[in-house]
Structures are given as structure tokens and as C-alpha cells.
C-alpha positions as CSV (number, residue, x, y, z in Angstrom):
1,M,-93.4,186.1,-21.8
2,R,-90.8,188.0,-19.9
3,I,-92.1,186.4,-16.9
4,L,-92.5,182.4,-18.6
5,R,-88.7,182.9,-19.9
6,S,-87.3,183.3,-16.1
7,V,-89.3,180.3,-15.0
8,I,-87.9,178.5,-18.2
9,V,-84.6,179.6,-17.1
10,L,-84.9,179.0,-13.4
11,L,-86.3,175.1,-14.3
12,P,-83.1,173.3,-15.3
13,V,-81.4,174.6,-12.0
14,S,-84.5,173.4,-9.8
15,F,-84.3,170.0,-11.8
16,V,-80.6,169.8,-10.6
17,A,-81.3,171.1,-7.1
18,F,-83.6,168.3,-6.9
19,G,-81.6,165.7,-8.5
20,Q,-78.7,165.8,-6.3
21,S,-78.2,163.6,-3.8
22,P,-77.5,165.0,-0.5
23,P,-74.0,165.2,0.8
24,P,-72.6,161.9,2.8
25,R,-72.9,162.2,6.5
26,P,-69.4,163.0,8.3
27,E,-67.9,159.3,9.9
28,F,-64.9,158.4,11.6
29,E,-63.0,156.5,9.1
30,V,-63.4,153.0,11.7
31,A,-64.6,152.9,14.8
32,S,-65.4,150.4,17.6
33,I,-67.8,151.0,20.9
34,K,-68.4,148.0,23.3
35,A,-70.5,147.6,26.3
36,A,-68.5,148.8,29.6
37,P,-69.1,147.2,33.2
38,P,-71.3,149.7,34.8
39,L,-71.1,151.9,37.1
40,S,-71.3,150.9,40.9
41,A,-71.8,153.1,44.2
42,G,-70.0,150.6,46.1
43,E,-66.8,151.4,43.8
44,P,-64.0,152.6,45.5
45,Q,-62.7,154.4,42.5
46,V,-64.2,155.4,39.4
47,N,-62.8,156.4,36.1
48,I,-64.0,158.2,33.2
49,G,-62.5,160.3,30.3
50,L,-62.3,162.1,26.2
51,H,-58.9,161.7,25.4
52,I,-58.4,162.7,21.5
53,D,-54.3,163.2,20.2
54,G,-53.6,163.7,16.8
55,A,-56.3,161.7,14.8
56,Q,-57.3,159.0,17.5
57,V,-60.2,159.1,19.6
58,N,-61.0,157.1,22.5
59,I,-63.7,157.6,25.2
60,T,-64.0,155.5,28.4
61,S,-67.3,154.7,30.2
62,L,-70.3,157.1,29.4
63,S,-73.5,156.0,29.2
64,L,-75.3,156.1,26.1
65,K,-76.9,159.3,27.3
66,D,-74.0,160.8,27.7
67,Y,-73.3,160.3,23.5
68,I,-76.5,161.4,22.9
69,R,-75.8,165.0,24.4
70,I,-72.3,165.4,23.2
71,A,-73.5,164.6,19.5
72,Y,-76.6,166.6,19.8
73,R,-75.1,169.5,21.5
74,V,-77.7,169.3,24.2
75,K,-77.9,169.4,28.5
76,D,-77.9,166.2,30.3
77,Y,-81.8,166.9,31.3
78,Q,-82.5,168.0,27.5
79,V,-82.3,164.3,26.9
80,T,-85.4,161.9,28.0
81,G,-86.0,158.2,27.0
82,P,-85.7,154.4,28.9
83,D,-84.0,154.7,32.6
84,W,-81.3,152.3,31.1
85,I,-79.7,154.9,28.7
86,A,-78.5,156.8,31.6
87,Q,-76.8,153.1,33.0
88,E,-75.6,151.9,30.4
89,R,-71.9,152.3,30.0
90,Y,-69.9,151.8,26.3
91,S,-66.3,153.0,25.6
92,L,-65.4,154.4,22.2
93,S,-62.0,154.1,20.1
94,A,-62.2,155.8,16.6
95,K,-59.8,157.1,14.4
96,L,-60.5,160.1,12.7
97,P,-60.1,160.6,8.5
98,S,-57.7,163.5,9.4
99,P,-56.6,165.5,12.5
100,S,-58.3,168.4,10.9
101,A,-62.0,167.0,11.1
102,R,-62.1,167.3,14.9
103,D,-65.1,169.9,14.2
104,E,-67.3,167.1,12.5
105,I,-66.6,164.7,16.1
106,Q,-70.3,165.8,16.5
107,E,-71.6,164.7,13.7
108,M,-69.9,161.5,13.1
109,L,-70.8,160.6,16.6
110,Q,-74.2,161.3,15.6
111,T,-74.2,158.7,12.6
112,L,-72.5,156.2,14.6
113,L,-75.0,156.5,17.1
114,T,-77.8,155.8,14.7
115,E,-76.0,152.9,12.7
116,R,-74.8,151.1,15.9
117,F,-77.5,151.8,18.6
118,Q,-80.5,152.1,15.7
119,I,-81.9,155.1,17.2
120,K,-84.9,156.6,16.4
121,M,-85.6,159.9,18.3
122,H,-87.9,162.9,17.9
123,R,-87.8,166.8,19.3
124,E,-90.1,168.5,21.3
125,S,-90.4,171.2,23.8
126,K,-91.3,171.2,27.3
127,E,-92.2,173.4,30.1
128,F,-89.3,172.1,33.1
129,P,-89.2,173.6,37.1
130,V,-85.4,175.2,36.7
131,Y,-82.9,177.6,38.8
132,A,-82.0,180.6,36.6
133,L,-78.8,181.1,37.2
134,I,-78.4,185.3,37.9
135,V,-76.1,187.7,39.0
136,G,-77.4,188.7,42.5
137,K,-78.1,192.6,43.5
138,G,-74.5,193.6,45.3
139,G,-73.2,192.4,41.9
140,V,-70.3,189.6,41.2
141,K,-67.9,189.0,44.0
142,M,-66.0,185.8,42.7
143,K,-62.4,186.4,41.3
144,E,-62.0,186.1,36.9
145,S,-59.2,183.5,36.6
146,A,-56.0,185.0,34.7
147,P,-55.5,184.7,31.1
148,D,-54.2,181.8,29.8
149,P,-50.4,183.3,28.6
150,E,-50.6,184.0,24.4
151,T,-48.8,181.0,22.6
152,P,-46.2,182.3,19.9
153,A,-47.4,181.5,16.6
154,S,-46.4,178.5,15.0
155,G,-46.3,177.3,11.2
156,P,-49.2,174.8,10.5
157,S,-49.1,171.2,12.7
158,D,-52.0,168.7,14.1
159,P,-54.3,170.5,16.7
160,P,-53.4,169.8,20.4
161,S,-54.4,167.0,22.3
162,V,-57.6,167.3,24.2
163,N,-58.1,165.4,27.6
164,V,-61.1,165.4,29.9
165,N,-60.9,163.3,33.0
166,V,-63.4,162.3,35.5
167,S,-62.5,160.2,38.6
168,G,-64.1,160.0,41.9
169,G,-65.7,157.6,44.6
170,P,-67.9,157.8,48.0
171,G,-65.6,160.8,48.8
172,G,-66.3,163.1,45.7
173,V,-65.1,163.5,42.4
174,V,-62.7,165.4,40.1
175,I,-63.4,166.5,36.9
176,N,-60.6,167.7,35.3
177,R,-61.5,170.2,31.8
178,G,-57.6,170.9,30.5
179,K,-55.9,173.5,30.4
180,G,-56.4,174.5,34.1
181,S,-59.8,174.2,34.4
182,Y,-61.5,171.7,36.4
183,F,-63.8,171.4,39.4
184,A,-63.4,169.4,42.5
185,F,-66.2,168.3,44.9
186,G,-65.3,166.6,48.5
187,D,-64.9,167.5,52.2
188,N,-67.9,169.6,52.3
189,Q,-67.0,171.8,49.3
190,L,-66.8,172.7,45.9
191,E,-64.1,174.2,43.9
192,G,-63.9,175.6,40.7
193,K,-60.8,176.9,38.7
194,K,-60.8,178.5,35.3
195,L,-64.8,178.0,35.0
196,T,-67.5,179.8,32.8
197,M,-70.6,180.3,33.8
198,L,-72.2,178.2,31.4
199,D,-69.6,174.7,32.9
200,F,-70.6,176.1,36.6
201,A,-74.5,176.1,36.1
202,D,-74.1,172.4,34.3
203,T,-71.9,171.7,37.0
204,L,-74.5,172.9,39.5
205,G,-77.5,170.7,37.5
206,R,-76.0,167.4,38.9
207,F,-76.6,168.4,42.3
208,T,-79.5,170.5,42.4
209,D,-83.2,168.9,42.1
210,R,-84.4,170.7,39.0
211,P,-82.0,172.1,36.1
212,V,-79.5,174.8,36.4
213,V,-80.0,177.3,33.2
214,D,-76.9,180.6,33.3
215,M,-78.6,183.4,33.0
216,T,-76.2,186.0,34.2
217,D,-74.8,187.0,30.8
218,L,-70.9,186.5,32.2
219,K,-68.4,185.8,29.7
220,G,-65.3,185.3,31.6
221,A,-63.8,182.2,33.6
222,Y,-64.2,182.2,37.8
223,D,-62.2,180.8,40.7
224,F,-64.1,179.9,43.7
225,V,-64.9,178.1,46.7
226,L,-68.8,176.7,47.8
227,K,-68.8,175.8,51.1
228,F,-71.8,173.3,52.7
229,T,-73.0,171.9,55.7
230,P,-72.4,167.8,55.9
231,E,-76.5,167.0,55.3
232,D,-76.5,169.5,52.0
233,Y,-73.2,168.1,51.1
234,R,-74.3,164.5,51.5
235,A,-77.9,164.9,50.0
236,M,-75.5,166.7,46.6
237,L,-73.3,163.6,46.7
238,I,-76.7,161.3,46.1
239,R,-77.9,163.8,43.8
240,S,-74.7,163.6,41.6
241,A,-74.7,159.9,41.7
242,L,-78.3,159.8,40.0
243,A,-77.5,161.8,37.8
244,A,-74.7,159.3,36.6
245,G,-77.0,156.6,36.2
246,L,-76.3,154.6,39.9
247,V,-79.1,153.4,41.3
248,L,-79.1,153.6,45.1
249,P,-80.3,151.7,47.9
250,P,-83.6,153.0,49.5
251,E,-81.7,153.9,52.9
252,A,-79.6,156.3,50.7
253,M,-82.7,158.5,49.0
254,R,-84.2,158.4,52.7
255,L,-81.3,160.7,53.2
256,L,-82.4,163.5,51.2
257,E,-85.0,164.0,53.8
258,F,-82.2,166.0,56.0
259,S,-80.9,167.9,53.9
260,S,-82.4,171.7,53.4
261,G,-80.1,173.1,50.6
262,D,-80.3,175.7,52.1
263,S,-76.2,175.8,52.7
264,L,-75.9,175.8,48.8
265,F,-78.0,178.6,48.5
266,S,-76.4,180.6,50.9
267,A,-73.1,179.2,49.4
268,I,-73.7,180.7,45.8
269,Q,-74.5,184.1,47.1
270,T,-71.2,184.5,48.9
271,L,-70.3,184.7,44.9
272,G,-73.0,187.7,44.2
273,L,-74.9,184.9,42.3
274,K,-78.2,183.2,42.9
275,L,-80.3,180.4,41.8
276,D,-84.1,181.5,41.1
277,P,-86.7,179.2,40.5
278,R,-88.6,179.8,37.7
279,K,-90.4,177.7,34.6
280,A,-88.7,177.7,31.0
281,P,-89.6,175.8,27.6
282,L,-86.7,173.7,26.7
283,D,-86.1,171.6,23.8
284,V,-85.4,167.8,24.8
285,L,-85.0,165.1,22.7
286,V,-86.9,162.1,23.4
287,I,-85.4,158.7,22.6
288,D,-88.3,156.7,21.2
289,R,-86.0,153.2,20.1
290,A,-82.6,152.4,20.8
291,E,-80.8,148.7,21.0
292,K,-79.0,148.3,24.2
293,M,-76.1,146.4,22.6
294,P,-74.7,148.1,19.5
295,A,-74.3,146.3,16.1
296,E,-70.8,144.5,15.9
297,N,-68.1,147.0,14.8
């Protein structure tokens, strides 16, 4: 009888829970997403950016694959689908319900992408050949970045603006992450400033023949410079262009044959780090269906 009374007490709660509608998904107050000109290997300059100021969000010339990666907090190599999702470019202009809603931007992007591009996807696990970024036997030899000066406490105010800019051309690329953090790739070298090892691994993955996974367990941010041979530098430029969705002519692809990659591995060792080839199971988002042209705004 006591058990029966417990079940009777729980029944109304269960029925209420099952009868409730799921909470509404976060959405932008207004949003416009439009096709942008494709990137071209012949362009003298490329500018891509993410800017958040108050309640205004502006994203310039990202691929659908980039938007999906941001929305679902995954790496570039964890999104698979038709080739065009890395090639076609789109610009977004949106308004947040309030400046304090920034923490929900990823969820708002998920809602927007699903509605405008009619995306259908599923998750699965795949084993990838990867490079594990690990600390070498001799320990870290990089310079840890100086900490940011503490800002005095203040009263309630809008969150600070966010500005991430990518600019580049045939001679290299600069990614400015804001607050003094950046990496610059040009003149046969890669310079990093205030980069975490997670950011460093993501950066390296755009220049290598397989994904790079951070396994260093290092928590700080670091400054460093890596120098490469002209042949390896040229191959890294080609791989970064491919990662950005550019379609290169066959003669450019053949230049990869002249690069051993040895100077990249050697340069990383000068930092007290190592790229160790391994296989690792990784979760991936598989894009089963998506429309190239977003629905009307």
C-alpha cells in the first residue's frame, strides 16, 4: 500500500513533465545571412572577420563549414559533408536579444543554420590518423606570455566588444584574436603571440597532412617563432589554402611533392614539443543535407 501511494503521488508530476513543451531555442532578434563572393587563389588580399559590439553581431565571408564548426563547438576536421560547404561563403548580420545573450550565440547559430539552410545531420565516431602535440623529453622551451594587466572592478556595463580578423594573400596570413593574441604566417616562418596550446594545435592542423590534437596538458599561453625551409613553407601555404576551401590548379598540388615537412617537425622540437603520429577516435558531425542558398531573411 505504501508503494502504491508513492506511485500515485509521483503520477501527476510525471504527467506534467511529459505534457510540458520544451523550452524555446535561443534565437537572434533579427538575422540576415547572405551569399558572399567565393575566395580565389588569385586574390591579392582576403579579409574575414567576426565582430560583436553590444548586441550587434557581424561575421564576414565564412564558409558554411565554419559556421557549423562555431555553432556546435567542434574542430574543422570534425565536420564532414559535400565539398561545397567549405567553399561557398556567407556573411551574417544579426542582433542579439540583449548584449548579455552572448553566451547563447552558438545555440542561436544552430537555430539559424537549421532554419535557413535546412540542414540535416547526424553524429558518429570515426578513427582518424592524427598528430598528437606532446611535450618532448627535455621539457618546454617556449616563453610563456606575460599575464594581462588586471582591470579595475567596475559597475554593471555591456560586455566588451569582440574583434577577430583574418587577413592574408599569396604571401601569408595573419589571424588577430584580440587582446594581443595572434599568429602570423609569412616569410618562411610562423609567429605566435599569446597562444594557448589548444589554439596552437588548431593552427598547426591547417598546415599539416592530418589533424593535430593537443595532448600537452599545458594551461598557459605562449610566444614563439617557428622557421621553415622555403619548400616546406610553400607546402604549408598550399595546405592552408585547401583547408580554407580554395580549389587549386594541378600544378600547385604537384608542389607538395617537393616538401619533406622535416623543417616543421624540427622547428616544433625547438619549442620542447613534438608531433607524434597516432590514431584516435573522434566524434564527427556528418552533414547529410543542406541547401546552398539560404532561405530568405
